[in-house]
C-alpha positions as CSV (number, residue, x, y, z in Angstrom):
1,M,120.9,97.7,110.9
2,N,122.0,101.4,111.1
3,G,122.1,103.2,114.4
4,L,122.1,100.2,116.8
5,K,125.7,99.3,117.4
6,G,127.1,100.9,120.6
7,K,123.7,101.7,122.0
8,S,121.9,100.4,125.1
9,A,118.4,99.0,125.7
10,I,116.0,97.7,128.3
11,V,113.8,94.7,127.3
12,T,111.1,93.6,129.7
13,G,110.2,90.0,129.9
14,G,113.4,89.0,128.1
15,S,114.0,85.7,129.8
16,R,112.1,83.5,127.3
17,G,110.0,83.5,124.1
18,I,109.8,86.6,122.0
19,G,111.5,88.7,124.7
20,K,114.5,86.4,124.7
21,A,114.7,86.5,120.9
22,I,114.7,90.3,121.0
23,V,117.5,90.4,123.5
24,E,119.5,88.0,121.4
25,R,119.0,90.0,118.2
26,L,119.9,93.3,119.9
27,L,123.1,91.8,121.3
28,D,124.0,90.5,117.9
29,E,123.5,94.1,116.5
30,G,126.0,95.4,119.1
31,V,123.4,96.8,121.6
32,E,124.1,96.4,125.4
33,V,120.9,95.0,127.1
34,L,119.4,94.9,130.5
35,F,116.4,92.5,130.6
36,C,114.1,91.5,133.3
37,G,111.7,88.7,134.3
38,R,109.7,87.5,137.2
39,N,111.4,84.0,137.4
40,E,114.9,84.4,138.8
41,K,115.9,80.8,137.8
42,V,114.8,81.2,134.2
43,G,116.3,84.7,133.9
44,L,119.7,83.6,135.2
45,Q,119.8,80.6,132.9
46,T,119.1,82.9,130.0
47,L,121.7,85.3,131.2
48,S,124.3,82.5,131.4
49,E,123.5,81.5,127.8
50,L,123.8,85.0,126.4
51,E,127.0,85.9,128.4
52,K,128.9,83.1,126.6
53,R,128.5,85.0,123.3
54,H,128.3,88.5,124.6
55,P,130.4,88.8,127.8
56,G,129.9,92.1,129.6
57,K,127.2,93.2,127.3
58,V,124.1,91.8,129.0
59,A,122.5,91.9,132.5
60,F,119.4,90.6,134.2
61,I,117.3,91.8,137.0
62,V,114.2,90.2,138.7
63,A,111.2,92.4,138.3
64,D,107.4,92.3,138.2
65,M,105.9,94.9,135.9
66,E,102.8,95.2,138.1
67,N,105.0,96.6,140.9
68,P,104.9,100.4,140.7
69,D,108.5,100.6,141.8
70,T,109.7,98.5,138.8
71,P,110.2,101.3,136.2
72,G,112.4,103.4,138.5
73,L,114.3,100.2,139.5
74,L,115.0,99.2,135.9
75,F,116.2,102.6,134.7
76,R,118.4,103.2,137.8
77,K,120.1,99.8,137.1
78,A,120.4,100.5,133.4
79,R,121.9,103.9,133.9
80,A,124.3,102.5,136.4
81,L,125.4,100.0,133.8
82,F,125.3,102.0,130.6
83,G,125.1,105.6,131.5
84,E,122.1,106.2,129.3
85,V,119.3,104.1,127.8
86,D,118.7,104.6,124.1
87,F,116.0,102.0,123.5
88,L,113.1,100.5,125.4
89,V,111.2,97.4,124.4
90,N,108.0,96.8,126.4
91,N,107.4,93.1,126.0
92,A,106.3,91.6,129.3
93,F,102.5,91.3,129.3
94,P,100.0,89.2,131.2
95,F,98.5,86.4,129.2
96,T,95.2,86.6,131.1
97,A,92.5,85.4,128.7
98,K,89.1,85.5,130.3
99,G,85.6,86.5,129.1
100,A,82.4,87.3,131.1
101,D,83.9,85.3,134.0
102,A,86.7,87.8,134.5
103,T,86.8,89.3,138.0
104,R,87.8,92.9,138.9
105,D,91.1,91.5,140.0
106,D,91.6,89.9,136.6
107,W,90.9,93.2,134.9
108,M,93.2,95.1,137.2
109,H,96.1,92.7,136.8
110,T,95.8,92.6,133.0
111,F,95.8,96.3,132.6
112,M,98.2,97.3,135.4
113,A,100.8,94.7,134.3
114,G,100.0,95.3,130.7
115,P,99.3,98.7,129.0
116,A,99.6,100.7,132.2
117,A,103.1,99.2,132.9
118,Y,104.0,100.0,129.3
119,A,102.9,103.6,129.8
120,L,104.8,104.0,133.0
121,M,108.0,102.5,131.4
122,I,107.7,105.0,128.5
123,A,107.2,107.9,130.9
124,E,110.3,106.8,132.9
125,F,112.3,106.4,129.7
126,A,111.5,110.0,128.7
127,K,112.7,111.4,132.1
128,N,116.1,112.9,132.8
129,R,117.7,112.0,129.4
130,T,121.2,113.2,128.5
131,R,120.7,112.1,124.9
132,K,117.6,113.6,123.3
133,E,116.9,110.9,120.7
134,G,115.6,107.5,121.5
135,A,113.1,104.8,120.4
136,V,110.5,102.7,122.0
137,V,108.8,99.5,120.8
138,C,105.8,98.0,122.5
139,I,104.9,94.4,121.7
140,S,101.2,94.2,120.9
141,S,99.3,91.4,119.1
142,I,96.8,90.5,116.4
143,S,94.5,89.9,119.4
144,G,94.4,93.7,119.8
145,H,92.8,94.0,116.3
146,I,90.3,91.1,116.2
147,A,87.7,89.3,118.3
148,Q,88.5,85.9,119.7
149,P,86.4,83.7,122.0
150,V,86.6,84.2,125.7
151,R,89.4,86.8,125.5
152,W,87.8,90.0,126.8
153,T,90.8,90.8,129.1
154,Y,93.7,90.0,126.9
155,N,92.3,91.5,123.7
156,A,91.1,94.7,125.3
157,A,94.5,95.2,126.9
158,K,96.3,94.6,123.7
159,G,93.9,96.9,121.9
160,A,94.8,99.7,124.3
161,V,98.5,99.4,123.3
162,K,97.7,100.9,119.8
163,Q,96.2,104.1,121.3
164,L,99.0,104.3,123.9
165,I,101.7,104.3,121.3
166,R,99.9,106.9,119.2
167,C,99.5,109.3,122.1
168,A,103.0,108.7,123.4
169,A,104.5,109.2,119.9
170,M,102.7,112.6,119.7
171,D,103.8,113.8,123.1
172,L,107.4,112.7,122.8
173,A,108.1,113.8,119.2
174,P,110.3,114.8,117.6
175,D,113.1,113.3,119.7
176,I,111.6,109.9,120.8
177,R,109.9,107.5,118.3
178,V,107.3,105.2,119.8
179,N,105.9,102.2,117.8
180,A,104.2,98.9,118.3
181,C,104.7,95.5,116.8
182,S,101.8,93.0,116.4
183,P,102.7,89.4,115.9
184,A,100.3,86.6,115.1
185,W,100.8,83.0,116.3
186,V,104.4,82.6,117.4
187,W,106.0,79.3,118.3
188,T,106.8,79.9,122.0
189,D,106.4,77.9,125.2
190,E,102.9,79.4,125.6
191,V,101.7,78.0,122.3
192,A,103.5,74.7,122.9
193,K,101.2,74.2,125.9
194,A,98.2,74.0,123.6
195,T,99.7,71.1,121.6
196,K,99.4,67.5,122.6
197,D,103.0,67.0,123.5
198,G,104.7,70.4,123.3
199,K,106.5,69.7,120.0
200,R,106.6,71.9,116.9
201,E,105.7,69.0,114.7
202,S,102.5,68.5,116.6
203,V,101.1,71.9,115.7
204,P,97.8,71.4,113.8
205,K,98.1,72.4,110.1
206,A,95.1,74.7,110.7
207,W,97.2,76.9,112.9
208,D,99.8,77.3,110.2
209,D,97.1,78.1,107.7
210,Y,95.9,81.0,109.8
211,H,98.8,82.9,108.1
212,L,99.3,83.8,104.4
213,L,102.9,82.4,104.7
214,Q,101.3,79.2,106.0
215,K,103.3,78.6,109.1
216,L,103.6,79.7,112.7
217,Q,106.0,82.5,113.2
218,E,109.4,82.1,115.0
219,P,110.4,84.5,117.8
220,S,113.5,85.5,115.8
221,Q,111.1,86.9,113.1
222,I,109.5,89.2,115.6
223,A,112.9,90.2,117.0
224,A,114.0,91.3,113.5
225,S,110.9,93.6,113.2
226,V,111.7,95.1,116.6
227,A,115.3,95.7,115.7
228,F,114.2,97.5,112.5
229,L,111.7,99.8,114.4
230,L,114.5,100.7,116.9
231,S,117.1,101.4,114.2
232,D,117.8,104.5,112.2
233,D,116.4,102.6,109.2
234,A,113.0,103.3,110.6
235,C,113.7,107.0,111.3
236,A,110.5,108.1,109.6
237,V,108.3,105.6,111.5
238,T,106.5,106.6,114.7
239,G,103.0,106.1,116.1
240,H,102.8,103.0,113.9
241,D,101.7,99.5,114.7
242,L,103.7,97.1,112.5
243,F,101.7,94.0,111.6
244,A,104.6,91.5,111.8
245,D,102.0,88.8,111.4
246,S,102.9,86.7,108.3
247,G,99.7,88.0,106.6
248,Y,97.3,87.0,109.4
249,L,95.4,90.3,109.5
250,A,95.2,90.5,105.7
251,M,93.3,87.3,105.5
252,G,89.5,87.2,105.4
253,P,87.1,84.6,106.6
254,E,87.6,82.5,103.5
255,G,91.1,81.8,104.6
256,L,93.6,80.7,101.9
257,G,90.7,80.0,99.5
258,K,91.3,76.3,99.5
259,D,87.7,75.4,100.0
260,A,86.1,78.2,97.9
261,N,85.0,78.5,94.3
262,Y,85.2,82.0,92.9
263,A,83.0,83.6,90.2
264,G,85.1,84.8,87.3
265,S,84.6,87.3,84.5
266,E,85.1,84.8,81.7
């Protein structure tokens, strides 16, 4: 994609799942990447894998997005490595799914490590830049656009991402573009936990049929959408939430229509 090669990026939560796929895709596009994660062992393992194909182009740091010192820490490290940061991908986000039983601490954790951390990272990204232009992508979710059972915390926090990127896009224009990307059900280790044995072939067919394309998404598909939003090919796109959801949000309550009979005009 145009405008990626030779640039640098920070990806939060890049040790596994969607975040790891984003790091891999950006490296393949010629971007140098600093990624972070809370689990040092997992992060270093991912770093070792990526360094084999991209030596000297990727780095890892242990970081917790709920820590107020994290944004400054990440950008100091990235500037020391790359001199400047061209792209920011806010991916790390707490998967706290609670309803009426959510405590104040649950709400504080979800928002402070979620949309508030996204906002503080964007603000830090915009500070003290030597290059005017840049791009930010925040990973949101279809959960920010629909109601789901017992998910007050997660869905409310993901819903906040849409308004955050709109306001940030306005304030940082015309130099910095800010967008979001909303996936649907993606085959990650979190989804694997909900299957009987953690295997892809054990995914219930109903989960695949939540999508017009009739299968769970892969992390690499979301990474491709993120790479597009960061690239010059998306130079006219800002303040936008891209539904990279395989048609999930386009589908109504009748699903794929397999169990419905429709009235016709003939």
